[in-house]
N, C-alpha and C positions, 0 to 999 in steps of 0.2 A: 503494499500500500503507500503508494505518495505521503511520505512528513509533508504539511499542510505549513506553508510560509509565509503567502504573504495573509495580506487583512484580508481579503475575502473569502480563502482558502481555511484560515481560522474561524471565521465565523459558522463559515457551515459546516467546517468539522465537529464543533461544540453545539451545533443545532440550535441556536439561542442562551445557551448556559451560563456565556458570559457576554459582558459589556463591552462597548468598544474601544474604552481606554483600556480595558486589559487585552483587550484583542490586537489593540496595537503594540503595547508593550512585549506582547508574546512576538510579534511579526518583526519588533527590534530585536529580541533578544537571538530568533532564527536567522538573523543575516546580519548580525553583529553586529550592529549601529547603537551607538547609543545613545541614550534617552536624558532628558535634564533631569537632575537630581530629585527635584519638585515634582516630576509626573513619574520617574521611577517609587517614590514614596506613596503615592495616592493609593495605589491598591497592592497588594498581597502578590507575589510571585516572582517568576525570573525577569532577570532586568541585563541590561549592560549600562553601565555606568561608566563616565570620566571626568575627572576635576583633579584640580592639584593638592597637595599632600601638605597640611597644613601641623599637624601633630602627629607622633607615634607614640605609643604606649608600649612598654615590654611585653613579651610572650609571658604567660602566666600558664603553670600544670595543674590540673586537676585531675581529682579519682573520685567519680561519682558511679556510686551503685556496684563498686569492681571493675569499671569502665575508665581505662586512664585516656587522657587528652591534652591538647592545649591549646591555646587560643590566644591571640594577638590582636592589639585594635590601631586604627588612625582613623584621624577625622581629615575627610577631603571637603574639598567646596568647588562646586560647581554655579548654579543660580544659587545655591544656599550649601549651609554646611550638613554632614550627615555621617554617623560613626560605621563603622566599617570592620567587621569582624573576622577574623581569618585562622580557620579553625584547622586542628591537627598539620595536615600535608601544607596545607596553604601558610599556615604561620611561618614555617622555612624561612619565605620572602623576609620575613621582619628579621629571624634572627639573623641571616645571613648580611643584614645591612644593606641589601637590594633596595628597600623602602627607605625614604628617608624624608623630613622637612624638604618642601621646596618642587621636589619631584612630581611628574603628572605619569597618574594612574589609569590604566583602562580594566573595568572589570566586571568580568560576567558572575552575576551574583543572584544573589534569592532576597528579594525585600519582607520584610516583616517587622511591625511592631515599631515601626520609624529608623530602624536601621537595616543596613546590608549584609550579608554575611557569603562569604566565599569558602570554599571548601577544598580546592584542588588549584594547584599551582600553575596548572594550564590555562585556568581563569584568568591569570592576571598579568599584565603587560606592563613594563614600566620603560618611560620615556625620559629623558634628560634636557631640558629645554635651556639653553644658556644666552643671555643678553651679552651683546657687545658692550664695551664701554660707552660709545658712541651715541648707543640708543638709550643710555640710563637718563637721561632730562627728560625723554617721556615716562619714564616710571616713575615720575616723581611719588613718595608715598606708598608705593607699591613694594612688595618682597618679590627679588630675584635672585635666579641664579648666573655666577658670571665667574669666568676663569682667566688665568692671566701669568705673568710671570713678575716677581716682587723685582720692582725697581728704586723702593725709595724704602728707607725706614726712621721712625720718628727718635725723638731722644730715648735709652734704654732707661733711663729713670721713671721714667712714665708706661712704658712699654705698651704703649695702646695703640699707635699708628702706625699704617704702612702703607705702601703704594702701590699698585698692580697695575701692569699694561698689556695689553694685547693690540691687534694690529691696527685698532681703531681709535687708541689712545691710551690716556694713563688718567685713574681715579685714586681719591683717598680713599684707606679702608681703616676705620676705628673699632677698635678689638675690645671687648666685656673682658673678654677672657686674657689675662696678658701672657700665660704660657703659648699661646698661637704665637705673638710677637716672636719668642724665643727659640722656635719651633723653625723658622726662616731664617733666610739670607739673600742679600740681592742675586738675583737670578733663580733663585726656586720657583717651583711650576705651585700654581694652588689652585685649587677649586672651592668656589664659597656658593655653599645652596639657603635657601630661603635668608637671604641679608636684606635689610631694610634701606630702603634707597631716602635721603633725604638734604635737599641744599648742597647736590652735588655731590656726597658722601656718600660711602657704605657703609651701614652702620650691623657688625657680626654681633649678635648676641645670644642669649641663653634659647634661644628658639631657632638656632642657624646652625648650619655644619660648615667645618671648617677643616678642610682636607690637604694634606699638603703630600704634594704627588713626588715623582725622583727628578 
């Protein structure tokens, strides 16, 4: 039997047992098309969503009725925020550090009680979107991912300021964690995730990720 994929096929297959909203969600899931988070939360069932990761929570292990498992959670944002729970195998994407604040994810999961649940690694796609230095002026007040080479260091006594450059320009970076300052030198390659852009400066705070490359 042919698997129903289009909106019309799905309505016909369920014979009036579901409404148009649910049929649209099932159509998007079958075709792998992401829907807005608000739409995904409007009904219970299979959904595909895409959004930016705002916060990552540690994976926790549990033992319920003799059954062991683990779950990790993140908050993502599209047209609204939603908590996504990664169960068992899917939680490995958090354990491995592949999901962090600032990355974009596309998820196939299940919408239930105002949250989205993901059960398999195959249902998770992670995208690293970087902004060039020349584009930062258009991102005032936003959180962005940037990468480049360290081309300047502030006073060691303060250990708060560095400068990074890419092929499009140079930008000042203020560090909340002074250990980041001492982890780099001139010429060090760095990747910065979920940093705040304000007054032509990048602010790396506790919600940011600072990765020192080779």
